[in-house]
Biopython code that builds the backbone (N, CA, C, O; Angstrom):
import numpy as np
from Bio.PDB.StructureBuilder import StructureBuilder

atoms = [
    (1, "MET", "N", (5.295, 59.123, -18.968)),
    (1, "MET", "CA", (4.600, 57.694, -18.793)),
    (1, "MET", "C", (4.178, 56.973, -19.665)),
    (1, "MET", "O", (4.728, 55.935, -20.035)),
    (2, "ARG", "N", (2.790, 57.596, -20.251)),
    (2, "ARG", "CA", (2.070, 57.003, -21.297)),
    (2, "ARG", "C", (2.967, 57.528, -22.816)),
    (2, "ARG", "O", (2.608, 57.082, -23.906)),
    (3, "GLU", "N", (3.718, 58.156, -22.741)),
    (3, "GLU", "CA", (4.483, 58.036, -24.308)),
    (3, "GLU", "C", (5.685, 56.772, -24.355)),
    (3, "GLU", "O", (6.141, 56.344, -25.416)),
    (4, "ARG", "N", (6.072, 56.301, -23.070)),
    (4, "ARG", "CA", (6.865, 55.008, -23.319)),
    (4, "ARG", "C", (6.124, 54.224, -23.344)),
    (4, "ARG", "O", (6.638, 53.449, -24.150)),
    (5, "LYS", "N", (4.886, 53.631, -22.937)),
    (5, "LYS", "CA", (4.320, 53.018, -22.861)),
    (5, "LYS", "C", (3.714, 52.790, -24.129)),
    (5, "LYS", "O", (3.524, 51.615, -24.444)),
    (6, "MET", "N", (3.316, 53.848, -25.050)),
    (6, "MET", "CA", (2.770, 54.036, -26.599)),
    (6, "MET", "C", (4.519, 53.421, -27.387)),
    (6, "MET", "O", (4.419, 52.603, -28.301)),
    (7, "ARG", "N", (5.411, 53.699, -27.122)),
    (7, "ARG", "CA", (6.917, 53.529, -27.783)),
    (7, "ARG", "C", (6.919, 51.926, -27.705)),
    (7, "ARG", "O", (7.377, 51.295, -28.658)),
    (8, "GLU", "N", (6.386, 51.229, -26.521)),
    (8, "GLU", "CA", (6.056, 50.020, -26.364)),
    (8, "GLU", "C", (5.438, 48.926, -27.360)),
    (8, "GLU", "O", (5.762, 47.903, -27.963)),
    (9, "ILE", "N", (4.455, 49.697, -27.174)),
    (9, "ILE", "CA", (3.127, 49.154, -27.893)),
    (9, "ILE", "C", (3.464, 49.120, -29.501)),
    (9, "ILE", "O", (3.201, 48.214, -30.292)),
    (10, "GLU", "N", (3.941, 50.025, -29.682)),
    (10, "GLU", "CA", (4.285, 50.334, -30.948)),
    (10, "GLU", "C", (5.684, 49.410, -31.656)),
    (10, "GLU", "O", (5.693, 49.022, -32.824)),
    (11, "LYS", "N", (6.616, 49.219, -30.835)),
    (11, "LYS", "CA", (7.853, 47.870, -30.595)),
    (11, "LYS", "C", (7.010, 46.617, -31.233)),
    (11, "LYS", "O", (6.998, 46.162, -32.377)),
    (12, "ILE", "N", (6.192, 46.176, -29.844)),
    (12, "ILE", "CA", (5.622, 44.946, -30.292)),
    (12, "ILE", "C", (4.748, 45.359, -31.665)),
    (12, "ILE", "O", (5.440, 45.306, -32.682)),
    (13, "ALA", "N", (3.871, 45.611, -31.799)),
    (13, "ALA", "CA", (3.106, 46.217, -33.243)),
    (13, "ALA", "C", (4.157, 45.505, -34.184)),
    (13, "ALA", "O", (4.065, 44.420, -34.758)),
    (14, "SER", "N", (5.179, 46.427, -34.175)),
    (14, "SER", "CA", (6.218, 46.233, -35.234)),
    (14, "SER", "C", (6.983, 44.446, -35.330)),
    (14, "SER", "O", (7.361, 43.892, -36.362)),
    (15, "THR", "N", (7.019, 43.925, -34.031)),
    (15, "THR", "CA", (7.348, 42.358, -33.957)),
    (15, "THR", "C", (5.954, 41.716, -34.433)),
    (15, "THR", "O", (5.991, 40.612, -34.975)),
    (16, "ILE", "N", (4.928, 42.265, -34.277)),
    (16, "ILE", "CA", (3.778, 41.421, -34.696)),
    (16, "ILE", "C", (3.401, 41.266, -36.372)),
    (16, "ILE", "O", (3.082, 40.290, -37.051)),
    (17, "ARG", "N", (3.583, 42.595, -36.664)),
    (17, "ARG", "CA", (3.788, 42.445, -38.209)),
    (17, "ARG", "C", (4.868, 41.953, -38.395)),
    (17, "ARG", "O", (4.587, 41.243, -39.360)),
    (18, "GLU", "N", (6.020, 41.763, -38.187)),
    (18, "GLU", "CA", (7.109, 40.860, -39.110)),
    (18, "GLU", "C", (7.025, 39.516, -38.704)),
    (18, "GLU", "O", (7.896, 38.815, -39.221)),
    (19, "LEU", "N", (6.112, 38.825, -37.803)),
    (19, "LEU", "CA", (6.132, 37.420, -37.407)),
    (19, "LEU", "C", (4.815, 37.019, -37.712)),
    (19, "LEU", "O", (4.769, 35.793, -37.812)),
    (20, "ALA", "N", (3.663, 37.595, -37.911)),
    (20, "ALA", "CA", (2.263, 37.407, -38.089)),
    (20, "ALA", "C", (2.361, 36.408, -39.732)),
    (20, "ALA", "O", (3.120, 36.667, -40.665)),
    (21, "GLN", "N", (1.504, 35.436, -39.677)),
    (21, "GLN", "CA", (1.696, 34.718, -41.435)),
    (21, "GLN", "C", (0.008, 34.413, -40.728)),
    (21, "GLN", "O", (-0.481, 34.224, -39.614)),
    (22, "PRO", "N", (-0.583, 34.536, -42.550)),
    (22, "PRO", "CA", (-1.811, 33.864, -42.499)),
    (22, "PRO", "C", (-2.309, 32.739, -42.159)),
    (22, "PRO", "O", (-1.901, 31.865, -42.923)),
    (23, "GLY", "N", (-3.040, 32.322, -41.326)),
    (23, "GLY", "CA", (-3.336, 31.063, -40.675)),
    (23, "GLY", "C", (-2.856, 30.885, -39.377)),
    (23, "GLY", "O", (-3.165, 29.921, -38.676)),
    (24, "MET", "N", (-2.008, 31.907, -38.993)),
    (24, "MET", "CA", (-1.310, 31.261, -37.381)),
    (24, "MET", "C", (-1.842, 31.938, -36.288)),
    (24, "MET", "O", (-2.085, 33.136, -36.136)),
    (25, "LYS", "N", (-2.044, 30.586, -35.246)),
    (25, "LYS", "CA", (-2.728, 30.595, -34.327)),
    (25, "LYS", "C", (-2.228, 31.707, -33.445)),
    (25, "LYS", "O", (-1.039, 31.704, -33.124)),
    (26, "PRO", "N", (-3.203, 32.855, -32.938)),
    (26, "PRO", "CA", (-2.884, 33.300, -31.895)),
    (26, "PRO", "C", (-1.765, 32.900, -30.934)),
    (26, "PRO", "O", (-0.613, 33.330, -30.985)),
    (27, "LYS", "N", (-2.159, 32.187, -30.219)),
    (27, "LYS", "CA", (-1.163, 31.622, -29.233)),
    (27, "LYS", "C", (-0.035, 31.065, -29.722)),
    (27, "LYS", "O", (0.794, 30.762, -28.864)),
    (28, "VAL", "N", (0.410, 30.705, -31.530)),
    (28, "VAL", "CA", (1.643, 30.846, -31.481)),
    (28, "VAL", "C", (2.657, 32.201, -31.514)),
    (28, "VAL", "O", (3.771, 32.422, -31.039)),
    (29, "LEU", "N", (1.595, 33.084, -32.407)),
    (29, "LEU", "CA", (2.401, 34.348, -32.321)),
    (29, "LEU", "C", (2.350, 35.095, -31.048)),
    (29, "LEU", "O", (3.054, 36.065, -30.770)),
    (30, "ILE", "N", (1.358, 34.495, -30.228)),
    (30, "ILE", "CA", (1.782, 35.844, -28.144)),
    (30, "ILE", "C", (3.024, 34.591, -27.787)),
    (30, "ILE", "O", (3.580, 34.742, -26.699)),
    (31, "GLU", "N", (3.428, 33.512, -28.545)),
    (31, "GLU", "CA", (4.234, 33.171, -27.640)),
    (31, "GLU", "C", (5.885, 33.638, -28.491)),
    (31, "GLU", "O", (6.947, 33.654, -27.869)),
    (32, "ALA", "N", (5.808, 33.861, -29.457)),
    (32, "ALA", "CA", (6.556, 34.478, -30.761)),
    (32, "ALA", "C", (7.418, 35.822, -29.795)),
    (32, "ALA", "O", (8.529, 36.170, -29.396)),
    (33, "VAL", "N", (5.878, 36.234, -29.802)),
    (33, "VAL", "CA", (6.162, 37.833, -29.618)),
    (33, "VAL", "C", (6.702, 37.762, -27.955)),
    (33, "VAL", "O", (7.569, 38.574, -27.632)),
    (34, "LYS", "N", (6.207, 36.831, -26.955)),
    (34, "LYS", "CA", (6.853, 37.233, -25.682)),
    (34, "LYS", "C", (8.587, 37.113, -25.633)),
    (34, "LYS", "O", (9.419, 37.825, -25.071)),
    (35, "ASP", "N", (8.755, 35.641, -26.648)),
    (35, "ASP", "CA", (10.274, 35.779, -27.009)),
    (35, "ASP", "C", (11.179, 37.169, -26.784)),
    (35, "ASP", "O", (12.051, 37.536, -25.997)),
    (36, "ARG", "N", (10.447, 37.744, -27.966)),
    (36, "ARG", "CA", (11.366, 39.395, -28.237)),
    (36, "ARG", "C", (10.119, 40.142, -26.869)),
    (36, "ARG", "O", (10.806, 40.789, -26.079)),
    (37, "HIS", "N", (9.453, 40.162, -26.692)),
    (37, "HIS", "CA", (9.646, 40.827, -25.407)),
    (37, "HIS", "C", (8.883, 40.506, -24.075)),
    (37, "HIS", "O", (7.796, 40.849, -23.610)),
    (38, "PRO", "N", (9.891, 39.718, -23.667)),
    (38, "PRO", "CA", (9.398, 39.183, -22.247)),
    (38, "PRO", "C", (8.751, 39.952, -21.225)),
    (38, "PRO", "O", (8.351, 39.358, -20.224)),
    (39, "GLU", "N", (8.630, 40.899, -21.310)),
    (39, "GLU", "CA", (7.851, 41.199, -20.220)),
    (39, "GLU", "C", (6.591, 41.770, -20.787)),
    (39, "GLU", "O", (6.090, 42.508, -19.939)),
    (40, "ALA", "N", (6.005, 41.732, -21.688)),
    (40, "ALA", "CA", (5.020, 42.029, -22.617)),
    (40, "ALA", "C", (3.693, 41.345, -22.019)),
    (40, "ALA", "O", (3.530, 40.125, -21.992)),
    (41, "THR", "N", (2.583, 42.477, -21.446)),
    (41, "THR", "CA", (1.394, 41.166, -21.085)),
    (41, "THR", "C", (0.418, 41.169, -22.270)),
    (41, "THR", "O", (0.324, 42.026, -23.149)),
    (42, "ARG", "N", (-0.257, 40.087, -22.126)),
    (42, "ARG", "CA", (-1.461, 39.732, -23.459)),
    (42, "ARG", "C", (-2.109, 40.686, -23.423)),
    (42, "ARG", "O", (-2.499, 40.907, -24.569)),
    (43, "LYS", "N", (-2.472, 41.422, -22.739)),
    (43, "LYS", "CA", (-3.231, 42.570, -22.700)),
    (43, "LYS", "C", (-2.242, 43.651, -23.931)),
    (43, "LYS", "O", (-2.649, 44.011, -25.035)),
    (44, "GLU", "N", (-1.171, 43.907, -23.432)),
    (44, "GLU", "CA", (-0.373, 44.779, -23.903)),
    (44, "GLU", "C", (-0.048, 44.046, -25.680)),
    (44, "GLU", "O", (-0.159, 44.761, -26.676)),
    (45, "ILE", "N", (0.219, 43.035, -25.737)),
    (45, "ILE", "CA", (0.294, 42.192, -26.878)),
    (45, "ILE", "C", (-0.856, 42.351, -28.020)),
    (45, "ILE", "O", (-0.578, 42.505, -29.209)),
    (46, "ALA", "N", (-2.513, 42.281, -27.381)),
    (46, "ALA", "CA", (-3.616, 42.706, -27.765)),
    (46, "ALA", "C", (-3.761, 43.826, -28.373)),
    (46, "ALA", "O", (-4.265, 43.925, -29.491)),
    (47, "ARG", "N", (-3.335, 44.762, -27.700)),
    (47, "ARG", "CA", (-3.614, 46.275, -28.289)),
    (47, "ARG", "C", (-2.438, 46.934, -29.253)),
    (47, "ARG", "O", (-2.478, 47.946, -29.953)),
    (48, "ALA", "N", (-1.087, 45.717, -28.959)),
    (48, "ALA", "CA", (-0.378, 46.099, -30.328)),
    (48, "ALA", "C", (-0.636, 45.596, -32.024)),
    (48, "ALA", "O", (-0.134, 45.951, -33.091)),
    (49, "ALA", "N", (-1.878, 44.409, -31.564)),
    (49, "ALA", "CA", (-2.302, 43.726, -32.374)),
    (49, "ALA", "C", (-3.466, 44.571, -33.289)),
    (49, "ALA", "O", (-3.555, 44.715, -34.509)),
    (50, "PHE", "N", (-4.133, 44.960, -32.418)),
    (50, "PHE", "CA", (-5.152, 46.409, -33.211)),
    (50, "PHE", "C", (-4.439, 47.397, -33.529)),
    (50, "PHE", "O", (-4.961, 48.271, -34.221)),
    (51, "LEU", "N", (-3.266, 47.512, -33.177)),
    (51, "LEU", "CA", (-2.367, 48.867, -33.718)),
    (51, "LEU", "C", (-1.749, 48.513, -34.955)),
    (51, "LEU", "O", (-1.581, 49.432, -35.757)),
    (52, "SER", "N", (-1.371, 47.347, -35.273)),
    (52, "SER", "CA", (-0.787, 46.404, -36.196)),
    (52, "SER", "C", (-2.078, 46.726, -37.782)),
    (52, "SER", "O", (-1.952, 47.124, -38.940)),
    (53, "VAL", "N", (-3.242, 46.253, -36.876)),
    (53, "VAL", "CA", (-4.349, 46.321, -37.750)),
    (53, "VAL", "C", (-4.646, 47.333, -38.457)),
    (53, "VAL", "O", (-5.073, 47.387, -39.610)),
    (54, "ILE", "N", (-4.361, 48.280, -37.592)),
    (54, "ILE", "CA", (-4.669, 49.762, -37.879)),
    (54, "ILE", "C", (-3.660, 50.227, -39.195)),
    (54, "ILE", "O", (-4.136, 50.610, -40.263)),
    (55, "LEU", "N", (-2.204, 50.128, -38.932)),
    (55, "LEU", "CA", (-1.374, 50.768, -39.486)),
    (55, "LEU", "C", (-1.600, 49.656, -40.756)),
    (55, "LEU", "O", (-1.836, 50.356, -41.741)),
    (56, "SER", "N", (-1.622, 48.545, -41.064)),
    (56, "SER", "CA", (-1.362, 47.842, -41.848)),
    (56, "SER", "C", (-2.753, 48.089, -42.973)),
    (56, "SER", "O", (-2.692, 47.717, -44.145)),
    (57, "ALA", "N", (-3.748, 48.648, -42.488)),
    (57, "ALA", "CA", (-4.696, 48.751, -43.624)),
    (57, "ALA", "C", (-4.776, 49.530, -44.833)),
    (57, "ALA", "O", (-5.755, 49.545, -45.580)),
    (58, "GLN", "N", (-3.796, 50.123, -44.983)),
    (58, "GLN", "CA", (-3.338, 50.568, -45.834)),
    (58, "GLN", "C", (-2.278, 49.624, -47.195)),
    (58, "GLN", "O", (-1.856, 50.100, -48.249)),
    (59, "HIS", "N", (-2.068, 47.931, -46.560)),
    (59, "HIS", "CA", (-1.569, 47.524, -47.377)),
    (59, "HIS", "C", (-2.232, 46.527, -47.481)),
    (59, "HIS", "O", (-3.438, 46.698, -47.662)),
    (60, "SER", "N", (-1.664, 45.016, -47.403)),
    (60, "SER", "CA", (-2.479, 43.851, -47.833)),
    (60, "SER", "C", (-3.414, 43.297, -47.118)),
    (60, "SER", "O", (-3.276, 42.789, -46.005)),
    (61, "LEU", "N", (-4.756, 43.421, -47.993)),
    (61, "LEU", "CA", (-6.071, 42.807, -47.290)),
    (61, "LEU", "C", (-5.950, 41.611, -46.771)),
    (61, "LEU", "O", (-6.506, 41.279, -45.724)),
    (62, "GLU", "N", (-4.733, 40.379, -47.913)),
    (62, "GLU", "CA", (-4.858, 39.491, -46.923)),
    (62, "GLU", "C", (-4.056, 39.594, -45.208)),
    (62, "GLU", "O", (-4.294, 38.972, -44.173)),
    (63, "ASP", "N", (-3.312, 40.394, -45.451)),
    (63, "ASP", "CA", (-2.452, 40.722, -43.862)),
    (63, "ASP", "C", (-3.255, 41.257, -43.139)),
    (63, "ASP", "O", (-3.147, 40.920, -41.960)),
    (64, "LEU", "N", (-4.197, 42.118, -43.409)),
    (64, "LEU", "CA", (-4.587, 43.159, -42.694)),
    (64, "LEU", "C", (-5.543, 42.162, -42.194)),
    (64, "LEU", "O", (-5.559, 42.325, -40.974)),
    (65, "GLN", "N", (-6.324, 41.241, -42.501)),
    (65, "GLN", "CA", (-7.566, 40.103, -42.074)),
    (65, "GLN", "C", (-6.947, 39.065, -41.414)),
    (65, "GLN", "O", (-7.770, 38.637, -40.604)),
    (66, "ALA", "N", (-5.631, 38.265, -41.322)),
    (66, "ALA", "CA", (-4.808, 37.793, -40.352)),
    (66, "ALA", "C", (-4.484, 38.518, -39.321)),
    (66, "ALA", "O", (-4.447, 37.788, -38.329)),
    (67, "LEU", "N", (-4.168, 39.870, -39.009)),
    (67, "LEU", "CA", (-3.694, 40.629, -38.022)),
    (67, "LEU", "C", (-5.049, 40.710, -37.500)),
    (67, "LEU", "O", (-4.936, 40.463, -36.299)),
    (68, "HIS", "N", (-6.231, 40.921, -37.764)),
    (68, "HIS", "CA", (-7.636, 41.375, -37.273)),
    (68, "HIS", "C", (-7.950, 40.069, -36.686)),
    (68, "HIS", "O", (-8.146, 40.051, -35.471)),
    (69, "ASP", "N", (-8.048, 38.729, -37.493)),
    (69, "ASP", "CA", (-8.294, 37.846, -36.703)),
    (69, "ASP", "C", (-7.423, 37.309, -35.148)),
    (69, "ASP", "O", (-7.995, 36.893, -34.141)),
    (70, "ILE", "N", (-6.000, 37.459, -35.321)),
    (70, "ILE", "CA", (-5.097, 37.280, -34.311)),
    (70, "ILE", "C", (-5.803, 38.603, -33.156)),
    (70, "ILE", "O", (-6.299, 38.214, -32.099)),
    (71, "ALA", "N", (-5.786, 39.805, -33.414)),
    (71, "ALA", "CA", (-6.183, 40.608, -32.335)),
    (71, "ALA", "C", (-7.472, 39.997, -31.506)),
    (71, "ALA", "O", (-7.751, 39.704, -30.343)),
    (72, "HIS", "N", (-8.003, 39.983, -32.626)),
    (72, "HIS", "CA", (-9.605, 39.471, -32.278)),
    (72, "HIS", "C", (-9.666, 38.607, -31.327)),
    (72, "HIS", "O", (-10.288, 38.796, -30.282)),
    (73, "ASP", "N", (-8.896, 37.373, -31.664)),
    (73, "ASP", "CA", (-8.877, 35.850, -30.815)),
    (73, "ASP", "C", (-8.141, 36.152, -30.043)),
    (73, "ASP", "O", (-8.309, 35.389, -29.091)),
    (74, "THR", "N", (-7.128, 37.054, -29.772)),
    (74, "THR", "CA", (-6.341, 37.524, -28.664)),
    (74, "THR", "C", (-7.260, 37.989, -27.702)),
    (74, "THR", "O", (-7.540, 37.439, -26.637)),
    (75, "ARG", "N", (-7.636, 38.873, -28.082)),
    (75, "ARG", "CA", (-9.033, 40.044, -26.709)),
    (75, "ARG", "C", (-10.168, 38.811, -26.422)),
    (75, "ARG", "O", (-10.755, 38.782, -25.340)),
    (76, "GLU", "N", (-10.350, 38.111, -27.147)),
    (76, "GLU", "CA", (-11.512, 36.873, -26.894)),
    (76, "GLU", "C", (-10.842, 35.907, -25.538)),
    (76, "GLU", "O", (-11.636, 35.471, -24.704)),
    (77, "ASP", "N", (-9.774, 35.703, -25.438)),
    (77, "ASP", "CA", (-8.782, 35.382, -24.852)),
    (77, "ASP", "C", (-8.669, 35.678, -23.441)),
    (77, "ASP", "O", (-8.721, 35.034, -22.394)),
    (78, "ASN", "N", (-8.442, 37.242, -23.887)),
    (78, "ASN", "CA", (-8.051, 37.863, -22.402)),
    (78, "ASN", "C", (-9.189, 38.223, -21.808)),
    (78, "ASN", "O", (-9.128, 38.875, -20.765)),
    (79, "ASP", "N", (-10.462, 37.852, -22.383)),
    (79, "ASP", "CA", (-12.022, 38.292, -21.855)),
    (79, "ASP", "C", (-12.393, 37.043, -20.861)),
    (79, "ASP", "O", (-13.315, 37.258, -20.074)),
    (80, "VAL", "N", (-11.911, 36.063, -20.831)),
    (80, "VAL", "CA", (-12.168, 34.610, -20.424)),
    (80, "VAL", "C", (-11.849, 34.788, -18.779)),
    (80, "VAL", "O", (-11.939, 33.819, -18.024)),
]
sb = StructureBuilder()
sb.init_structure("model")
sb.init_model(0)
sb.init_chain("A")
sb.init_seg("    ")
for serial, (resi, resn, name, xyz) in enumerate(atoms, 1):
    if name == "N":
        sb.init_residue(resn, " ", resi, " ")
    sb.init_atom(name, np.array(xyz, "f"), 0.0, 1.0, " ", f" {name:<3s}", serial, name[0])
structure = sb.get_structure()
């Protein structure tokens, strides 16, 4: 069960890396991700966004910052 959940998070993270753009609003990204992963929860998308940040750390710092902002903003939205 745990491995299956992790594989799903990794798939969502891959989608996030593909779709995320600098300056993109979290809500827009979440909607785009939900189009491809309709059963994903906001919490799973937030976790995938953080995973994307971790996996992208070795690449572009600009992309890293954009993903960090999205992950952070999404997490704050979940806390409300």
